N, C-alpha and C positions, 0 to 999 in steps of 0.2 A: 504494500500499500504506499502510495506517494504522499498522502495527506496525513498531517498530524494535528492534534488539537493544540491551539495556541492559548495558554493560560486557562485551559479547562472550559467549563460551560457555565454561562451566567443565566440563571433563571429570573426572568423579568415578570413583574406583576403577579408574584405568588400570593396566594391567599391562605393563611394558616388556619388550621383547625387543631386546637390542643386538646389532648386527652389526659386526665388525671385520675388517679385512684387513691382516695384517702385511706389511710391505714386505721385499723381497729374501728371500723364504722358500723359494725353489726348492731350495736345498741342504738346508734343514732338512726339508722335505717328503720328499725322496729318502731321507735318513738315517732319518727316522721310519718310512717304509715298509719300509726294510730291516730295522730292529731289530724291528719288529712281526712281520713275516712270519717272521723268524728264530725269534722266541720262539713263534710259533704252531706252527712245525714241531717244537718240542721240548717243548711244555707243553699239557696238556689244558685245555680252556676251561672256564669257569664257566657255570652257567645262572642268570640273573637275570631281566631282562625280555625276554631274547632268544628268539625262535622261530627255532631254527637259528642258523647262524653261529657265530663264535668270540668269546668275551668273555674277556679276560685278567684277571688279578688286578689289584687296584686300586692297585698300587705302581708304575705305569708311569713316573711322574715322578721315581723314584729309580733307574731303570734307567741303567747306566753308559754314557751317550752325551751328547756335547755338544748333540745335538738335543733330548733331553728337558729338559735345562736351559734351553735357549733357549725352549722351549715354556712351561716353568714361569714364565720371566720375562715372556712375553707375557700369560699368565693374570693374574699379579699386577698388571701394567700396566693390563690391561682392568678388573680389579676396582677399582682406584683411580679410574679414570674413571667407572665407573658409580656408585660410592658418592658421588662428588662431585656427579654429575648428580642422583641421587635424594635426596641429603641437602642439597639447596639450597646447594651449594658447600662444605659442611663435609666434611672427610676423616676416614675411620676410621683411627685411629692405633695400634690394637691389633694383636695377633698373629693370624695365620690359619694354618689347617691345610688343605693341598691333597691331594686324592686324584685319580688319574686312571687310566683303563683304556682299552684298545683294543677296538674292535668291528670285526670283519671279516665282512661279509655276502656271501653268494653268491646265486644265483638264488632268488628268492621268500623270502629270509630277512627277518625284520622284528623290531620291538621292540614289546611290548605297552604300553598306556597305563600310566604310572606317574609317581611323583614321587620326590624324594629328601629323606626326612625328616632332621631334625637338622642341616640345612645352610642356608646363607644364599643362595648363588648357585650355579647349575650351568651347564654349557655344553658345547659340542662344537666340536672343530676338525677340519675336513674335510681329509684327506690325499689321498684318491683317491675321487672320486664315481662311478667306473666309466664304463661306456660310455653315450653319450647315448641317451635314450629320449624319445619324444613326451611333452611335459609333461602331457598328459591322463592318462597312465598313473600320474603322481605317484610315479615310481620313487624309492624311498629318500627321499621327502620327510619332514621332521619336521613333525608336526602338534601343535598345542596346543589344549586344550579350553577353552572359555569358563568361567572359574572361578565364575561367578554361576549358582548352581543353578536359579533360577527364570527366568532370562533367556529361555529358549526358549519360554516360554509367552506371550510378548508377540506379538500379531498384527501384526507389522511388515511393511509391503508389500514391503520389500527383503530380508526374511529375514536381517537382520544380527544381531538379538539372539539369543544362544545359539549363534551360528555359530562354529566353531573357526577357527583360522588355520593355513595351510600355508606352509612355507618350502622352496624348492628348494635342495638342497645345492650348494655351490660350492667346488671345490677351493681350499684356502688361506684359506677364510673361517672365522671363529670367531663363534659365537652365544653370548650370555650372557643368562640369564634367572633369575627367582626360583625357588629349589629346590622350592617348594611347588606350582608350576604343573604341572598334569597334561599329559603329553606322551607321544608314541610315534613310532615310524618305520614308514612305509609299506613294503610288500614291495619289495625291489630287483628290478627286471625287466631289468636289463642283463646283459651278459656280463662275465666276469671277476669281480673282487671289489671291493666298496665298503668303504673303510677310513676309520675316523674315530677320534678320541680324545675320550672324554667325561670330564668332571671335575666335582668338587665343591669348594666353598670353604666352610669352617666358621670362624666368628668365635669366637676364644678369649677375648676380653676384652670383655665386655659390661657390666661393673659399673664 
């Protein structure tokens, strides 16, 4: 071969999706599941991006439970890590505002494609992904759209340009991604209920 790479490969316009797994989270998961189902039994849900299912109010992180406070701490810790990673080691030292809400999906419930305006980072923490289903069904998978509008027009032999990305939910895992990234949730095809907490992070000190 006559050609060689010169200084490697530069990936331009990359969009990160970060995955975290808090340690020793079994008791937190159990308590979050309890308080969410308790709230679901006594409060009517909201309709946002959800098709079916139950969507709580966005004040979950203020609910009176040690588990919600623990989750809030994990979100802040994850936020610090991703800002250091994306900011070339520099840390954001300003104030942030957090909002969080529960999603409880039953059979065939899903979430339409959407994003989260006026926020910096968004994420989801999986409390109970429900019963196992063949991965081919993509039960409850979160999917992200390629943010480049013209990418799908490229005649790529491997069909990579314009292709979205799917993530299989894992109990106890947290995903964090830019709030502008369009995403949705595939229909849940298992038995019982699929429970997660979604959240937004807004930066208050940008000047």
